[in-house]
C-alpha positions as CSV (number, residue, x, y, z in Angstrom):
1,M,-28.0,-14.5,-12.3
2,K,-31.2,-16.4,-13.2
3,I,-34.3,-14.3,-14.0
4,S,-37.9,-15.2,-14.0
5,S,-38.0,-15.9,-17.7
6,E,-40.6,-18.7,-17.6
7,R,-42.1,-18.3,-14.1
8,I,-41.5,-16.3,-11.0
9,L,-38.5,-17.6,-9.2
10,T,-38.1,-17.7,-5.4
11,T,-35.3,-17.1,-3.0
12,H,-34.7,-15.6,0.5
13,V,-32.2,-13.3,2.2
14,G,-29.8,-16.0,3.4
15,S,-29.6,-17.0,7.0
16,L,-31.7,-20.0,8.2
17,P,-32.1,-21.7,11.6
18,R,-29.0,-23.5,12.8
19,S,-29.1,-26.8,14.8
20,K,-28.1,-26.8,18.5
21,A,-24.9,-28.6,17.6
22,V,-23.9,-25.9,15.1
23,T,-24.9,-23.1,17.5
24,D,-23.0,-24.6,20.4
25,M,-19.9,-24.9,18.2
26,V,-20.1,-21.4,16.8
27,F,-20.4,-19.9,20.2
28,A,-17.6,-22.1,21.6
29,H,-15.4,-20.7,18.8
30,E,-16.6,-17.2,19.6
31,N,-15.7,-17.6,23.3
32,G,-12.2,-19.0,22.5
33,D,-12.9,-22.5,23.7
34,Y,-11.1,-25.4,22.2
35,I,-12.9,-27.0,19.3
36,D,-11.8,-30.1,17.5
37,P,-11.4,-28.8,14.0
38,D,-12.3,-32.1,12.3
39,Q,-15.5,-32.3,14.4
40,F,-16.4,-28.7,13.7
41,Q,-16.0,-29.2,10.0
42,H,-18.0,-32.4,10.1
43,I,-20.9,-30.7,11.9
44,L,-20.9,-27.8,9.5
45,S,-20.7,-29.9,6.4
46,D,-23.6,-32.0,7.5
47,A,-25.6,-28.8,8.5
48,V,-25.1,-27.3,5.1
49,K,-26.2,-30.5,3.3
50,S,-29.3,-30.5,5.5
51,V,-30.2,-26.9,5.0
52,V,-29.7,-27.2,1.2
53,Q,-32.0,-30.2,1.1
54,K,-34.7,-28.4,3.2
55,Q,-34.6,-25.4,0.8
56,K,-35.0,-27.8,-2.2
57,H,-37.9,-29.6,-0.5
58,A,-39.6,-26.2,0.1
59,Q,-39.2,-25.5,-3.7
60,V,-36.8,-22.6,-3.3
61,D,-35.1,-21.9,-6.6
62,I,-32.1,-19.7,-5.5
63,I,-30.6,-21.1,-2.3
64,S,-27.9,-20.4,0.2
65,D,-25.8,-22.3,2.7
66,G,-27.9,-20.8,5.5
67,E,-24.9,-18.9,6.8
68,M,-24.3,-22.0,9.0
69,S,-20.7,-21.1,9.9
70,K,-21.4,-17.5,10.9
71,I,-22.4,-16.2,14.4
72,S,-23.9,-13.2,12.7
73,Y,-23.9,-11.6,9.2
74,A,-21.5,-8.8,10.1
75,T,-19.2,-9.7,13.0
76,Y,-18.0,-13.0,11.4
77,I,-15.5,-10.8,9.5
78,K,-13.2,-10.6,12.6
79,D,-12.0,-14.2,11.6
80,R,-11.2,-13.1,8.1
81,I,-9.7,-9.6,8.2
82,T,-7.3,-8.0,10.7
83,G,-7.8,-4.9,12.8
84,F,-10.7,-6.0,15.1
85,E,-10.6,-7.0,18.7
86,G,-12.5,-6.8,22.0
87,D,-16.1,-5.6,22.2
88,S,-17.9,-2.3,21.7
89,P,-20.8,-0.6,23.5
90,R,-24.3,-1.5,22.3
91,R,-26.3,1.2,20.5
92,A,-30.0,0.7,20.5
93,P,-32.1,1.8,17.5
94,S,-33.9,5.0,18.2
95,D,-37.4,3.4,17.9
96,L,-36.6,1.0,20.8
97,E,-35.1,3.9,22.9
98,E,-38.5,5.5,22.8
99,F,-40.0,2.5,24.4
100,P,-37.5,1.5,27.2
101,G,-39.9,-0.9,28.8
102,F,-40.2,-2.9,25.7
103,L,-36.4,-2.8,25.2
104,E,-35.8,-4.0,28.7
105,R,-38.4,-6.8,28.2
106,Q,-36.6,-7.9,25.1
107,A,-33.3,-8.1,26.8
108,K,-34.7,-10.0,29.8
109,S,-36.5,-12.5,27.6
110,G,-33.3,-13.4,25.7
111,G,-34.4,-11.6,22.6
112,T,-31.1,-9.8,22.5
113,P,-28.2,-12.0,21.2
114,D,-25.2,-12.0,23.5
115,Y,-22.0,-12.0,21.3
116,K,-19.0,-9.7,20.8
117,R,-19.1,-6.8,18.4
118,P,-15.4,-6.0,18.1
119,C,-14.0,-2.6,17.5
120,C,-11.6,-1.6,14.8
121,T,-8.3,-1.0,16.7
122,G,-5.7,-1.5,14.0
123,P,-4.9,-1.7,10.3
124,I,-7.4,-3.7,8.2
125,A,-6.1,-6.3,5.8
126,V,-6.9,-9.9,4.8
127,K,-6.2,-12.3,7.7
128,S,-7.2,-15.6,6.2
129,M,-9.3,-16.9,3.2
130,Q,-9.5,-20.3,4.8
131,P,-12.9,-19.8,6.5
132,L,-14.4,-18.6,3.3
133,Q,-12.9,-21.6,1.4
134,E,-14.5,-24.0,3.9
135,D,-17.8,-22.3,3.3
136,L,-17.5,-22.6,-0.4
137,D,-16.4,-26.3,-0.2
138,N,-19.3,-27.2,2.1
139,F,-21.8,-25.4,-0.2
140,A,-20.4,-27.1,-3.3
141,A,-20.6,-30.5,-1.7
142,A,-24.2,-29.9,-0.6
143,I,-25.4,-28.8,-4.0
144,G,-23.5,-31.4,-6.0
145,D,-24.3,-31.6,-9.7
146,D,-27.9,-30.3,-9.3
147,N,-28.4,-27.8,-12.1
148,N,-32.0,-27.0,-11.0
149,V,-30.9,-24.6,-8.3
150,E,-28.8,-21.5,-8.3
151,G,-26.6,-20.8,-5.2
152,F,-25.9,-17.5,-3.6
153,M,-23.6,-16.7,-0.7
154,N,-23.8,-13.8,1.7
155,A,-21.0,-11.4,2.6
156,A,-21.0,-8.3,4.7
157,S,-20.9,-4.9,3.0
158,P,-18.3,-2.3,4.1
159,G,-21.1,-0.2,5.4
160,V,-22.7,-2.8,7.7
161,I,-19.3,-3.7,9.1
162,A,-18.9,-0.1,10.0
163,L,-22.4,0.0,11.4
164,F,-21.8,-2.7,14.0
165,Q,-18.0,-2.4,14.6
166,P,-17.0,1.2,15.2
167,N,-13.8,2.7,14.1
168,A,-11.2,3.6,16.7
169,H,-8.1,3.5,14.4
170,Y,-8.6,5.4,11.1
171,S,-8.5,9.1,11.1
172,S,-11.8,9.4,9.2
173,Q,-14.9,7.3,8.4
174,D,-14.1,7.5,4.7
175,D,-10.7,6.0,5.3
176,Y,-12.3,3.3,7.4
177,L,-14.8,2.4,4.7
178,E,-12.1,2.4,2.0
179,A,-9.9,0.0,4.1
180,L,-12.9,-2.3,4.7
181,A,-13.8,-2.3,1.0
182,E,-10.3,-3.2,0.0
183,A,-10.0,-6.0,2.6
184,M,-13.4,-7.5,1.7
185,R,-12.8,-7.4,-2.0
186,P,-11.0,-10.8,-2.2
187,E,-14.0,-12.5,-0.4
188,Y,-16.4,-10.9,-2.9
189,E,-14.4,-12.0,-5.9
190,A,-13.8,-15.5,-4.6
191,I,-17.5,-16.1,-4.1
192,V,-18.2,-15.1,-7.7
193,K,-15.2,-17.1,-9.0
194,A,-16.6,-20.2,-7.3
195,G,-19.7,-19.9,-9.4
196,Y,-22.2,-18.3,-6.9
197,I,-24.2,-15.2,-6.8
198,L,-22.7,-12.7,-4.3
199,Q,-25.2,-11.2,-1.9
200,L,-24.0,-8.1,-0.1
201,D,-25.9,-7.5,3.1
202,S,-26.4,-3.7,3.5
203,P,-28.8,-2.9,6.3
204,D,-26.7,0.1,7.0
205,L,-28.7,1.9,4.2
206,G,-32.0,1.3,6.2
207,L,-31.2,0.4,9.8
208,G,-28.3,2.8,9.8
209,R,-30.6,5.8,9.6
210,H,-32.2,5.2,13.0
211,M,-29.1,3.6,14.6
212,M,-25.8,4.8,13.2
213,Y,-27.1,8.2,12.1
214,K,-30.0,8.6,14.4
215,D,-28.9,12.0,15.7
216,K,-28.2,13.5,12.2
217,P,-30.6,15.3,9.8
218,D,-31.7,13.5,6.6
219,S,-29.2,15.5,4.5
220,D,-26.3,14.2,6.5
221,Y,-27.7,10.6,6.4
222,Q,-28.0,10.8,2.6
223,K,-24.5,12.0,2.2
224,L,-23.0,9.4,4.5
225,A,-25.1,6.6,3.0
226,H,-24.0,7.6,-0.5
227,G,-20.4,7.2,0.9
228,H,-21.3,3.6,1.9
229,V,-22.5,2.9,-1.6
230,E,-19.4,4.4,-3.2
231,A,-17.2,2.2,-1.0
232,L,-19.2,-0.9,-1.9
233,N,-19.0,-0.1,-5.6
234,H,-15.3,0.3,-5.4
235,A,-15.0,-3.1,-3.8
236,L,-17.0,-4.6,-6.7
237,R,-15.0,-3.0,-9.4
238,N,-13.8,-6.3,-10.8
239,I,-17.2,-8.0,-10.6
240,S,-20.0,-7.9,-13.2
241,A,-23.3,-6.4,-11.8
242,D,-25.3,-9.4,-12.9
243,K,-23.3,-11.6,-10.5
244,V,-24.3,-9.5,-7.4
245,R,-27.4,-8.7,-5.4
246,M,-27.8,-6.5,-2.4
247,H,-30.1,-6.7,0.6
248,I,-31.3,-3.7,2.5
249,C,-33.5,-3.7,5.6
250,W,-34.4,-1.7,8.7
251,G,-33.4,-4.3,11.3
252,N,-34.7,-7.8,11.6
253,Y,-36.3,-7.4,15.0
254,E,-39.8,-7.2,16.4
255,G,-40.3,-3.6,17.5
256,P,-42.2,-0.4,16.7
257,H,-40.0,0.5,13.7
258,H,-41.8,3.9,13.6
259,H,-38.4,5.6,13.1
260,D,-37.6,3.6,10.0
261,A,-36.4,5.8,7.1
262,P,-39.1,5.8,4.4
263,M,-38.4,3.9,1.2
264,D,-38.6,7.1,-0.9
265,L,-35.5,8.2,1.1
266,V,-33.6,4.9,0.9
267,L,-34.4,3.8,-2.6
268,P,-32.6,6.5,-4.6
269,I,-29.4,5.7,-2.6
270,A,-29.8,1.9,-3.0
271,L,-30.3,2.2,-6.8
272,N,-26.9,3.8,-7.1
273,A,-25.3,0.6,-5.9
274,K,-23.7,-1.6,-8.6
275,P,-25.5,-4.9,-7.8
276,Q,-28.1,-5.9,-10.4
277,A,-30.7,-7.2,-7.9
278,L,-32.1,-5.5,-4.8
279,L,-33.7,-7.4,-2.0
280,F,-35.9,-5.4,0.5
281,E,-38.6,-5.6,3.1
282,N,-42.1,-5.3,1.8
283,S,-44.3,-7.6,3.9
284,N,-44.1,-6.4,7.5
285,P,-46.6,-3.8,8.7
286,R,-44.2,-0.9,8.5
287,H,-43.2,-1.4,4.9
288,A,-45.9,-3.3,3.1
289,H,-47.4,-0.1,1.7
290,E,-44.2,1.0,0.1
291,W,-44.6,-0.9,-3.2
292,T,-46.1,2.4,-4.3
293,V,-42.7,4.1,-4.1
294,F,-41.4,1.7,-6.8
295,A,-44.4,2.5,-8.9
296,E,-43.5,6.2,-8.7
297,T,-39.8,5.7,-9.3
298,I,-37.9,5.2,-12.5
299,I,-36.2,1.8,-12.0
300,P,-33.2,1.3,-14.3
301,D,-33.8,-1.2,-17.0
302,D,-31.0,-3.4,-15.8
303,K,-32.3,-3.8,-12.2
304,I,-34.1,-6.8,-10.7
305,L,-36.3,-6.4,-7.7
306,I,-36.6,-9.1,-5.0
307,P,-39.4,-7.9,-2.7
308,G,-40.0,-9.6,0.6
309,V,-43.3,-11.4,0.2
310,I,-43.0,-13.3,3.5
311,D,-42.2,-11.7,6.9
312,S,-39.2,-13.0,8.8
313,T,-40.3,-12.0,12.3
314,T,-43.8,-13.6,12.6
315,N,-44.9,-17.3,12.8
316,F,-47.9,-16.6,10.6
317,V,-47.6,-18.6,7.4
318,E,-48.7,-16.2,4.7
319,H,-51.5,-17.4,2.4
320,P,-50.2,-18.2,-1.0
321,E,-52.9,-15.9,-2.6
322,L,-51.6,-13.0,-0.6
323,I,-48.0,-13.8,-1.7
324,A,-49.2,-14.0,-5.3
325,Q,-50.8,-10.6,-5.0
326,R,-47.6,-9.1,-3.6
327,I,-45.6,-10.6,-6.4
328,E,-48.0,-9.3,-9.1
329,R,-47.9,-5.8,-7.8
330,F,-44.2,-5.6,-8.6
331,A,-44.6,-7.5,-11.9
332,N,-47.1,-5.0,-13.0
333,I,-44.6,-2.2,-12.2
334,I,-41.4,-3.4,-13.9
335,G,-42.4,-6.6,-15.7
336,R,-42.6,-10.2,-14.7
337,E,-39.0,-11.1,-15.8
338,R,-37.5,-8.6,-13.4
339,V,-39.2,-9.8,-10.3
340,I,-38.0,-12.7,-7.9
341,A,-40.0,-13.5,-4.8
342,G,-38.0,-13.2,-1.5
343,S,-38.2,-12.9,2.2
344,D,-38.1,-9.6,4.2
345,C,-34.9,-10.6,6.0
346,G,-33.0,-13.7,7.2
347,F,-34.6,-16.2,9.5
348,S,-31.6,-16.6,11.8
349,T,-29.7,-13.3,11.7
350,F,-27.7,-14.4,14.7
351,A,-26.9,-18.0,15.5
352,G,-29.4,-19.5,17.9
353,F,-31.7,-16.6,17.7
354,G,-34.8,-16.4,15.5
355,A,-38.4,-15.3,16.0
356,V,-39.8,-18.0,13.7
357,D,-39.9,-21.7,14.6
358,E,-37.6,-23.7,12.3
359,D,-40.4,-25.9,10.9
360,I,-42.5,-22.8,10.3
361,V,-39.6,-21.2,8.4
362,Y,-39.8,-23.9,5.8
363,A,-43.6,-23.8,5.7
364,K,-43.4,-20.1,4.9
365,L,-40.8,-20.8,2.2
366,N,-43.1,-23.4,0.7
367,A,-46.0,-21.0,0.9
368,M,-43.9,-18.6,-1.1
369,A,-43.3,-21.2,-3.8
370,E,-47.0,-21.9,-3.9
371,G,-47.8,-18.1,-4.2
372,A,-45.2,-17.8,-6.9
373,E,-46.9,-20.6,-8.8
374,I,-50.2,-18.9,-8.6
375,A,-48.7,-15.6,-9.7
376,S,-46.9,-17.3,-12.6
377,K,-50.1,-18.8,-13.9
378,R,-51.8,-15.4,-14.0
379,L,-48.7,-13.5,-15.4
380,W,-47.9,-16.0,-18.1
381,S,-51.5,-16.8,-19.1
């Protein structure tokens, strides 16, 4: 993967706002309605071309396909691997449970996406590689022969699949994770073979603490989360670390987040994962202070840090000077070449849902590029 060898590079977590046409088609597919496949492909192809151009216009260096074809970053897998069907009960994060009035207001206001979270009810195996191939083809067509950008493509980690889609088939959680890792491995390898950086989305390492393991002590969470990392590393056994990056977060939603696991608990686990680069929240009010944890931690020499320097849940457009200061903090900790500027999380984690207005999303990305330019001038002066 590219590093900030001459200036601070910019990227983001992956998902970007989808058009109404894309959202309608994705939900029609989700609901089992008939969709003309040629029309669907045409709409998706055009959407990927548009989102790629918008990222370029915002001066983003390392871009994605915006996850246009996916209804969400974790449940899309039901179309690609077997063993999943139906729906499963919703489990609210513990911070929202403590404020039921706010949780109810979110649900009534449409802040809670309505889509199926299937349960694992049978053996897991590859179902079809065709949806992935279509994503790869659309992304390749959108980028064309432009060598000024680097592309990355998101994929769900075994742990986040387990977080949102509970196991009702395998005899143990370890067996479930192992099956997920083996079934997702072909997707991971195909993304890298196509020439893109693979991004593994792993909010289970952060969000999982106050959602999946909210009733367990820290020691149990640490043991279980290490198991998630082991399953991920096993799935990546045929891929070089410098072709992979991993995103961790505590849930891309507006809320108190006062039950979020502290970074000093999460970071040692995340650093055991194989991916070379780590993307993480560092702009929102609950985690902006945690740059100090990195200053107090020995970061392996082969790791790249991609801190969130813009928030993904607010319509404030961060001032480029503030962004520059956030970048410089990490550059002063591990060196300018090992820092890439990023966003806290995706801007459209679920199709049709996003706290930030579409036009403001790209204004924020452009502000990030301006902040990276300011930081670069000071760091390379």
